[in-house]
DODOPA-944005 format. One line per 8 residues: their letters; for each residue x, y, z of N, C-alpha, C, CB. Coordinates in steps of 0.001 Angstrom, whole numbers. Glycine has a CB too. Layout:
a) X Y Z X Y Z X Y Z X Y Z ~ ... $
***
This chain:
xxxxxxxx) 79979 1742 -65654 78823 2059 -64554 78239 1111 -63126 77610 2165 -65447 ~ 78994 1814 -63110 79099 1562 -61120 77498 1786 -60467 80379 3195 -60122 ~ 76471 361 -60378 75389 941 -60129 75463 -254 -59506 74351 1513 -61054 ~ 74657 -621 -58232 74061 -2010 -57691 73354 -2323 -58664 73219 -2070 -56395 ~ 73200 -3610 -58894 72169 -4474 -59911 72582 -5840 -59672 72290 -4125 -61647 ~ 70864 -6224 -59468 70848 -8029 -60057 70580 -8250 -61500 69542 -9012 -59333 ~ 71484 -9024 -61807 71584 -9651 -63675 71300 -11256 -63095 73753 -9415 -64853 ~ 70493 -11900 -64804 70182 -13253 -64702 71401 -13643 -66339 68031 -13586 -64792 $
xxxxxxxx) 72282 -14662 -66313 72866 -15323 -67227 72542 -16524 -67168 74035 -15202 -67245 ~ 72404 -16629 -68791 71980 -17961 -69168 73233 -18125 -69801 70607 -18197 -70052 ~ 72772 -19858 -70717 73798 -20606 -71610 73064 -20247 -72554 74180 -22171 -71502 ~ 73415 -21265 -74356 73186 -21111 -75240 71709 -21414 -75336 74018 -21608 -75862 ~ 71565 -22409 -74877 70115 -22923 -75187 69040 -22058 -74245 69998 -24672 -74821 ~ 69804 -21374 -73546 68742 -20480 -72149 68317 -21715 -71442 66995 -19396 -72724 ~ 69045 -22658 -71453 68590 -23771 -70217 68810 -23695 -68473 69398 -25066 -70581 ~ 70085 -23360 -68511 70563 -22909 -67026 70495 -20985 -67185 72577 -23679 -66650 $
xxxxxxxx) 70925 -20787 -65862 70690 -19784 -65133 71446 -19659 -64286 69705 -19719 -64717 ~ 72544 -18187 -63841 73326 -17980 -62544 72439 -16242 -62327 75538 -18033 -62824 ~ 72612 -16606 -61376 71520 -15235 -60920 72539 -14574 -59863 69679 -15758 -59997 ~ 73334 -13351 -60292 74379 -12819 -58932 73895 -11582 -59182 76290 -12954 -58928 ~ 74984 -10815 -58603 74688 -9230 -57835 76429 -8176 -57969 74174 -9655 -55536 ~ 76156 -7675 -58404 77456 -6578 -58792 77395 -5571 -58316 77694 -6151 -60071 ~ 77891 -4513 -57835 78357 -3270 -57847 78686 -1967 -59211 79424 -3637 -57231 ~ 79206 -3572 -60470 80199 -2904 -61710 79395 -4010 -62462 82290 -2943 -61681 $
xxxxxxxx) 78484 -3802 -63022 77805 -4471 -64095 79040 -5008 -65240 76641 -3335 -64780 ~ 79696 -3683 -65632 80436 -3613 -66856 81923 -4927 -66330 80967 -1576 -67209 ~ 82527 -4429 -65254 83549 -5274 -64828 83072 -6744 -64633 84118 -4724 -63581 ~ 82000 -6933 -64289 81330 -8571 -63710 81315 -9118 -64629 79896 -8841 -63084 ~ 80504 -8396 -66261 80657 -9226 -67255 81859 -9875 -67888 80164 -8706 -68002 ~ 82398 -8670 -67540 84065 -8718 -68581 84477 -10471 -67721 85878 -6712 -67946 ~ 84529 -10037 -66436 84428 -11287 -65492 84459 -12594 -65967 83291 -11279 -64799 ~ 83234 -12568 -65763 82316 -13623 -66511 82783 -14122 -68388 80605 -12746 -66476 $
xxxxxxxx) 82733 -13051 -69472 83018 -13429 -70550 84580 -14142 -70497 82794 -12267 -71417 ~ 85638 -13532 -69805 87125 -14313 -69715 87033 -15273 -68806 88382 -13446 -69282 ~ 85710 -15670 -68765 85966 -17454 -67370 86330 -17429 -65888 87477 -18557 -67761 ~ 86210 -16445 -65590 87322 -16286 -63989 85100 -15079 -63022 90193 -14149 -64589 ~ 84611 -15163 -63487 83465 -14664 -63203 82614 -16076 -62091 82718 -14217 -64834 ~ 82425 -17010 -62299 82390 -18033 -61344 82304 -19658 -61970 81141 -17674 -60445 ~ 82930 -20669 -61248 83478 -21939 -61691 82062 -22546 -62029 84461 -22806 -60517 ~ 80548 -22357 -61448 79166 -22729 -62391 79101 -22281 -63675 77892 -22184 -61858 $
xxxxxxxx) 79296 -20931 -63657 79325 -20238 -65630 80200 -20684 -66197 79610 -18607 -66083 ~ 81319 -20838 -65651 82421 -21451 -66532 82451 -22768 -66624 83672 -21131 -66148 ~ 82088 -23584 -65919 81893 -25344 -66015 81075 -25090 -67538 80649 -26355 -64377 ~ 79448 -24959 -67190 78120 -24747 -67914 77950 -23541 -68870 77066 -24610 -66895 ~ 79224 -22797 -69779 78823 -21792 -70324 78144 -20622 -70325 78590 -22069 -70756 ~ 77831 -20396 -68934 77114 -19306 -68860 76948 -17992 -69373 77179 -19175 -68096 ~ 77036 -17231 -69921 77753 -16169 -70196 76408 -15037 -71144 79293 -16789 -71145 ~ 75840 -15630 -71422 74799 -14564 -71838 74145 -13396 -71317 73955 -15065 -72054 $
xxxxxxxx) 73973 -12706 -71280 73520 -11523 -69946 72174 -11221 -70800 74814 -9743 -69576 ~ 71362 -12066 -70086 69499 -11337 -70092 68461 -10722 -69275 68653 -12147 -70311 ~ 69097 -10660 -68388 68465 -9797 -67757 69286 -8533 -66162 67325 -10879 -67382 ~ 68759 -8211 -66434 69319 -7260 -65379 68507 -5896 -64451 70401 -6654 -66178 ~ 68588 -6161 -63485 67812 -5051 -62734 68365 -4244 -62039 66976 -5414 -61960 ~ 68513 -2437 -61980 68994 -1530 -61029 68677 -1606 -59427 68551 -349 -61502 ~ 69658 -1183 -58750 68912 -651 -57066 69301 76 -56374 68779 -1424 -56047 ~ 68882 863 -56234 69470 2168 -55331 70668 2040 -54501 68456 2633 -54311 $
xxxxxxxx) 70510 739 -53861 71664 119 -52927 71972 -979 -52824 71592 264 -51824 ~ 72663 -843 -52683 73591 -3074 -52675 72803 -4049 -51858 75602 -3368 -51560 ~ 71887 -3069 -50284 71648 -3765 -49812 70484 -4796 -50996 71377 -3117 -48575 ~ 69593 -3382 -51360 68104 -4194 -51965 68757 -5221 -52812 66866 -3136 -53052 ~ 69577 -4396 -53673 70450 -5326 -54974 70206 -7350 -54290 72984 -4598 -54920 ~ 71807 -7527 -53021 71445 -8586 -52888 70115 -9299 -51774 72590 -8934 -52744 ~ 69490 -8570 -51423 68118 -8658 -51090 67186 -9508 -52000 67631 -7340 -51040 ~ 66791 -8857 -53258 66266 -9188 -54379 67367 -10531 -54979 66134 -7746 -55314 $
xxxxxxxx) 68589 -10451 -55251 68667 -11616 -55828 68753 -12479 -54927 69566 -11742 -56664 ~ 68730 -12869 -53230 68643 -13955 -52840 67474 -14098 -52825 69203 -14229 -51893 ~ 65814 -13266 -53314 64777 -13712 -53168 64619 -14423 -55185 63689 -12349 -52384 ~ 65410 -13861 -55934 65527 -14685 -57177 66194 -15935 -57347 66057 -14005 -58027 ~ 66713 -16378 -56542 67542 -17549 -56195 66923 -18693 -55891 68324 -17324 -55186 ~ 65876 -18160 -54934 64760 -19196 -54401 63488 -19322 -56355 63596 -18052 -52356 ~ 63493 -18387 -56868 62401 -18870 -57892 62462 -19725 -58284 62148 -18397 -58824 ~ 61103 -20406 -58830 61380 -21545 -59682 61747 -21485 -61187 60310 -22284 -59605 $
xxxxxxxx) 62235 -22262 -62265 62481 -22123 -63296 62472 -21180 -64005 62116 -22661 -63634 ~ 60960 -21807 -64017 59549 -21497 -65124 59885 -20039 -64364 57488 -22517 -64905 ~ 59590 -19307 -63036 59279 -17892 -62796 60274 -17157 -63818 59509 -17440 -61153 ~ 61886 -17350 -63542 63176 -16403 -64117 62591 -16732 -65916 65329 -17235 -63547 ~ 62099 -17790 -65941 61864 -17634 -67710 60510 -16609 -67776 61411 -19488 -68662 ~ 60238 -15960 -67050 58898 -15365 -67287 59276 -13766 -67402 57753 -15749 -65979 ~ 59956 -13640 -66328 60197 -12662 -65671 61632 -11640 -66454 60396 -13318 -64201 ~ 62348 -12993 -66958 63052 -12837 -68545 62346 -12265 -69873 63425 -14257 -69028 $
xxxxxxxx) 61712 -13063 -70111 60917 -12751 -71480 59846 -11838 -71230 60269 -14038 -72165 ~ 59635 -11410 -69756 58672 -10080 -69641 59987 -8854 -70322 58024 -9694 -67500 ~ 60961 -8971 -70094 61936 -7567 -70462 62654 -8057 -71487 63046 -6934 -69250 ~ 62270 -9346 -71949 63354 -9039 -73076 62851 -10706 -73409 65395 -8505 -72573 ~ 61824 -10453 -74523 60954 -11583 -75505 61998 -12341 -76029 59985 -10951 -76853 ~ 63021 -11222 -77077 63846 -12211 -77729 65159 -13270 -76959 64451 -11331 -78764 ~ 65347 -12535 -75400 66811 -13656 -74912 67576 -13399 -75689 66795 -15313 -74934 ~ 67600 -11853 -76073 68932 -11211 -76399 69828 -11076 -75720 68924 -10220 -76721 $
xxxxxxxx) 71520 -10834 -75946 72305 -10797 -75215 72299 -9518 -75056 73296 -11392 -75472 ~ 71988 -8828 -73945 72073 -7449 -73477 73020 -6911 -73129 71476 -7198 -72665 ~ 74607 -8010 -73696 76080 -7344 -72999 76529 -6181 -73639 77394 -8326 -73082 ~ 76090 -6029 -74798 76661 -4746 -76200 75535 -3856 -75930 76664 -5328 -78280 ~ 74488 -4308 -76389 73638 -2840 -75520 73332 -2142 -74774 73035 -2599 -75347 ~ 74014 -3330 -73233 73697 -2526 -72426 75362 -1419 -71453 72681 -3631 -71509 ~ 76350 -2604 -72326 77800 -1515 -71885 78161 -1298 -73045 79221 -2087 -70963 ~ 77531 -1148 -74448 78049 -997 -75788 78882 258 -75533 76890 -862 -76993 $
***
């Protein structure tokens, strides 16, 4: 699934967040699940995909990622809750 996107991962208790950008969410999530996606995710066991936002261009995705990284935790929680109220892991649904 090669399309620029911004994604948010969280840990088991939905307390820690990781905001990332990629052109291939399937490959990137495989890296995160294998523990090679980022040192921060590996250290804090952040592997649950709870939000994905697709964009037409990588420039748009990067711009959105930078904006989301500046958001307060509560704003991110609200964004995730609006599109994924159960905070389900979207990995299997999206990449199934």
